[in-house]
C-alpha positions in Angstrom: 31.5 4.1 10.0 30.9 3.3 6.4 28.4 0.6 5.3 28.0 -1.2 1.7 24.7 -2.4 1.2 23.8 -4.6 -1.4 20.8 -5.7 -2.7 19.6 -7.6 -5.4 17.0 -5.2 -6.7 16.3 -1.9 -6.2 13.9 0.9 -7.6 12.3 1.3 -9.9 12.0 -2.8 -9.8 8.8 -3.6 -7.3 9.0 -5.6 -4.6 9.3 -5.9 -1.0 13.6 -6.3 -1.0 13.7 -2.8 -2.8 11.1 -1.3 -0.3 13.5 -2.8 2.6 16.9 -1.8 1.5 15.4 1.8 0.4 14.6 2.7 4.1 17.2 1.2 4.9 19.9 3.3 3.4 18.2 6.2 4.4 17.9 5.5 8.3 21.8 4.7 8.4 21.8 7.6 6.8 20.0 9.3 9.3 22.4 7.2 12.2 25.0 9.7 10.4 26.8 6.5 8.7 28.7 6.6 5.0 27.0 4.7 2.9 27.6 3.1 -0.4 24.5 1.4 -1.6 24.6 -1.1 -4.6 21.8 -3.3 -6.8 22.0 -6.2 -9.8 19.2 -4.7 -11.1 17.6 -1.3 -10.9 19.0 1.6 -9.4 18.7 4.1 -11.7 19.2 6.6 -9.3 19.6 7.6 -5.7 20.2 6.3 -3.8 21.4 3.1 -5.4 23.5 2.5 -8.4 23.5 -0.5 -10.8 26.1 -2.4 -11.1 24.6 -5.5 -13.2 22.6 -6.8 -15.1 24.2 -10.2 -14.7 25.1 -11.6 -11.7 28.4 -12.7 -12.2 29.3 -9.2 -13.5 27.4 -7.5 -10.1 29.7 -10.4 -8.4 33.0 -9.0 -10.0 32.2 -5.2 -10.1 31.0 -5.2 -6.6 34.5 -6.6 -5.4 36.6 -4.0 -7.3 34.2 -1.4 -5.8 34.0 -2.0 -2.6 38.0 -3.3 -2.4 38.7 0.2 -3.4 36.1 1.7 -0.8 37.3 -0.1 1.9 33.8 -0.5 3.9 33.5 -1.4 7.3 30.7 -3.3 7.2 29.1 -4.9 4.1 24.7 -5.7 4.6 24.3 -8.3 1.9 20.8 -9.0 0.7 18.8 -12.1 0.3 21.4 -13.5 -2.8 24.3 -15.2 -3.1 25.7 -12.8 -6.1 25.3 -10.1 -2.9 26.6 -12.2 -0.4 29.7 -13.1 -2.1 31.6 -10.3 -2.1 30.4 -9.4 1.1 33.0 -12.9 2.2 35.5 -11.8 -0.2 35.5 -7.8 1.3 35.8 -9.8 4.8 38.5 -12.0 4.0 40.8 -9.0 1.9 39.5 -6.1 4.1 40.9 -7.0 8.3 38.4 -4.8 9.1 35.5 -5.0 7.0 32.4 -7.4 8.6 29.6 -9.1 6.9 25.8 -8.6 7.7 23.4 -11.0 5.8 19.7 -10.7 5.8 17.5 -13.5 4.9 14.2 -11.9 3.3 12.3 -14.7 2.2 12.0 -18.8 3.1 12.8 -21.5 0.8 9.9 -23.3 -0.8 9.4 -26.2 1.6 11.3 -29.6 0.6 14.3 -27.6 -0.8 17.3 -29.5 0.6 19.7 -29.9 -2.5 23.2 -29.1 -2.6 22.7 -25.8 -3.8 21.2 -24.7 -0.7 23.4 -26.4 1.6 26.3 -24.6 -0.4 24.3 -21.1 0.5 24.0 -22.0 4.3 27.4 -22.7 4.3 28.2 -19.4 2.8 26.0 -17.7 5.1 27.7 -19.4 8.0 30.9 -17.0 6.9 28.9 -14.2 8.2 29.7 -12.2 11.2 25.9 -11.4 11.9 22.8 -13.0 10.1 19.7 -11.2 10.8 16.5 -13.0 9.8 12.8 -11.2 9.1 10.5 -13.7 11.5 11.6 -16.1 14.2 9.8 -18.6 12.4 12.2 -18.3 9.8 15.3 -17.8 11.7 14.2 -21.5 13.7 13.4 -23.2 10.6 16.4 -22.1 8.7 19.0 -24.2 10.7 22.2 -22.2 10.9 24.6 -23.8 13.7 23.7 -21.8 16.9 27.6 -20.8 17.5 26.6 -18.7 14.3 25.5 -14.9 15.4 21.8 -14.5 14.5 18.9 -13.2 15.3 15.6 -11.5 14.8 15.2 -7.9 12.7 11.7 -6.8 11.5 10.7 -4.8 8.9 9.1 -1.1 9.3 6.3 0.3 7.5 7.2 2.5 4.3 8.0 6.2 5.9 5.9 7.2 3.1 2.8 5.4 3.6 2.9 5.9 7.2 3.2 10.1 6.4 0.7 10.3 4.1 -1.6 8.4 7.2 -0.5 10.6 9.9 -4.2 12.4 10.2 -7.4 10.5 11.1 -8.4 7.3 10.1 -10.8 7.6 7.4 -13.9 6.1 6.1 -13.6 2.6 4.7 -14.6 1.4 1.1 -16.4 -2.6 0.8 -12.6 -3.6 -0.8 -10.6 -6.7 0.3 -7.0 -5.7 -0.8 -4.1 -8.0 -1.2 -0.8 -6.4 -2.5 2.0 -8.5 -3.5 4.0 -10.1 -6.1 2.4 -12.9 -8.4 5.5 -15.2 -8.5 6.2 -16.7 -5.6 4.1 -20.6 -5.9 3.1 -20.6 -2.4 2.6 -17.2 -2.2 -0.3 -17.1 -5.1 -1.5 -20.3 -3.9 -2.8 -17.9 -0.6 -4.2 -15.8 -3.1 -6.3 -18.6 -4.7 -7.4 -19.4 -1.2 -8.6 -15.9 -0.5 -10.7 -15.9 -4.0 -12.6 -19.2 -3.1 -13.0 -18.3 0.5 -14.4 -15.2 -1.1 -16.5 -17.1 -3.4 -18.0 -18.7 -0.5 -19.1 -15.7 1.6 -19.6 -13.0 -0.5 -23.4 -14.0 -1.4 -24.0 -12.9 2.3 -22.6 -9.9 1.9 -23.5 -8.1 -1.1 -21.4 -5.2 -2.2 -18.0 -5.5 -1.2 -15.4 -7.2 -3.2 -11.6 -7.9 -3.9 -8.5 -5.8 -5.1 -5.7 -7.5 -6.5 -2.4 -5.5 -6.3 0.3 -6.7 -8.1 1.7 -8.7 -11.3 4.0 -11.8 -12.4 4.0 -14.8 -14.5 1.1 -16.5 -12.1 -1.1 -13.8 -13.1 -2.7 -16.0 -15.4 -3.3 -19.0 -12.9 -5.0 -15.8 -10.8 -7.6 -14.6 -13.6 -8.1 -18.7 -14.2 -9.3 -19.1 -10.7 -11.8 -15.8 -10.6 -13.6 -17.4 -14.0 -13.6 -20.8 -12.4 -15.4 -19.5 -9.7 -17.7 -17.2 -11.5 -17.1 -14.3 -9.4 -15.6 -11.8 -11.9 -17.9 -9.0 -11.3 -16.7 -9.1 -8.0 -12.4 -9.2 -8.2 -10.3 -6.2 -9.8 -6.7 -7.5 -10.6 -5.1 -4.1 -11.2 -1.5 -5.5 -12.2 1.4 -3.1 -10.5 0.1 0.3 -9.5 2.8 3.0 -8.8 1.6 4.4 -5.8 -0.3 1.6 -3.4 -1.0 4.3 -0.4 -4.6 5.0 -1.5 -5.6 1.3 -1.3 -4.4 0.9 2.9 -6.1 3.8 3.5 -8.9 2.9 2.1 -9.7 -1.1 2.3 -11.9 -2.0 4.0 -10.2 -5.2 4.7 -6.3 -5.8 3.9 -6.0 -9.8 3.3 -2.7 -11.3 3.0 -3.4 -15.0 2.4 -0.2 -17.0 1.8 0.9 -20.1 2.5 5.2 -18.6 2.2 5.6 -15.7 4.3 8.8 -13.7 6.1 7.2 -10.3 7.0 5.9 -8.8 4.0 5.9 -5.2 4.1 2.7 -4.4 2.8 1.2 -6.0 5.7 3.1 -3.8 7.9 1.8 -0.7 5.7 -1.6 -1.5 5.3 -1.2 -2.1 9.4 0.5 1.5 9.7 -2.3 2.7 7.5 -5.0 1.8 10.1 -6.8 -1.0 7.8 -8.6 -4.0 9.5 -5.9 -7.0 8.6 -6.8 -10.9 7.8 -3.6 -12.6 7.5 -2.4 -16.3 7.9 -0.7 -17.4 10.1 2.7 -17.6 8.8 6.6 -16.8 9.2 6.4 -12.8 10.8 2.8 -12.5 10.2 2.1 -14.5 13.0 4.8 -12.6 15.7 3.5 -9.3 14.0 0.0 -9.7 14.2 -2.0 -10.2 17.4 -4.9 -11.6 17.1 -8.0 -9.9 17.2 -6.0 -6.5 18.9 -4.0 -5.6 15.7 -5.5 -8.0 13.3 -7.1 -11.4 12.7 -5.0 -14.5 12.3 -6.4 -17.5 10.8 -4.9 -20.9 9.7 -3.5 -21.5 6.0 -6.9 -23.8 4.7 -10.0 -22.6 2.8 -12.4 -23.1 6.2 -10.1 -21.3 8.6 -9.7 -18.5 6.2 -13.5 -18.3 5.1 -13.8 -18.0 9.2 -12.0 -15.4 9.4 -13.1 -12.9 6.4 -17.0 -13.8 7.5 -16.0 -12.7 10.9 -14.5 -10.0 9.6 -17.1 -9.1 7.3 -19.6 -9.5 10.0 -18.0 -6.8 12.5 -17.3 -3.9 11.5 -16.7 -2.4 15.6 -14.0 -5.4 15.7 -12.3 -3.8 12.3 -12.5 0.2 14.0 -10.6 -1.9 16.8 -7.7 -4.1 15.1 -7.2 -1.5 12.7 -7.1 1.9 15.1 -4.5 -1.1 17.3 -2.9 -2.1 14.6 -2.1 1.8 13.3 -0.8 3.0 16.6 1.4 0.0 17.6 3.1 0.2 14.0 4.1 4.0 14.4 5.0 3.8 17.9 7.2 0.1 17.6 8.3 -0.7 14.1 10.7 2.2 13.0 13.6 2.4 10.6 16.1 4.1 12.7 15.4 1.1 15.1 15.7 -1.3 12.6 18.7 0.1 11.4 20.3 -0.2 14.9 19.5 -3.8 15.5 21.1 -4.8 11.8 24.3 -2.8 13.4 24.4 -4.6 16.5 23.8 -7.6 15.1 27.7 -7.1 14.4 28.8 -4.8 16.8 27.3 -5.9 19.9 26.3 -9.7 19.3 22.9 -9.2 19.9 19.5 -7.4 19.1 
């Protein structure tokens, strides 16, 4: 089988989609499939080839490339300009099928004509994969559209680097993610407020935020307003985040908008005790007080969850070890790839 994988961006551009598609290309090839990996941004080295940077330029070049390459399956990710070339290929190449993966839910309240048109285009796919069940249920695709949930997996490099016994953890509360989307950054602000409430009882603990973006200024401003500058470190983008996962005392993914963040899966695979809001796929993957601690996306609940985790070292140790075992047993990229292909070849996952 020949698969053309179309991504909005690839490394060195950082983000969950670039990690996801890189790992998926490797898994497809591990299955013995022939893969053509194309991205709009990044992709200046293997396995991706960049055909951007403009959206329309990427769309046209990708259509021409696929008509010449003749894939059996086009796997498009996240955006309209990756989806449309797949639709054209499925029209003009009778044997070619189209799979589309949704990664991030839209902002609440968005229901304009552009979103309606996009959903109509998505419904032309032979299969649609969602990264969480909540995301699938709330998107509103007709039941006639072949769709299913395909959870991601932790990055293979993170799993390999944390392959030994779980080591000693420090007193850091770590968050990893881009500071771009308003409701995701709102979660970071919520984490900071909760930390400001409980930190007087837990001297020595500090917050580390890894990631950057246009909303970093909001985070910096809130740190100053809460007067916790000495206990918060904003590290920006970091090339290698694995040391943060393997040493974090707590990994706190507090967000108001998520599909299923790979950073959360990475933290769990590294044995980090996880505190997460019960949003999207996080509530489906984290089992409360077994493989992590779930809380509602409000200040009282986040502060209570953070206090519980800080007070109970035995709980932290237990959920970290259980999460690590589950990620390594059940969440691997070969299974992700097999489920993706099954959506368009068997109609189910």
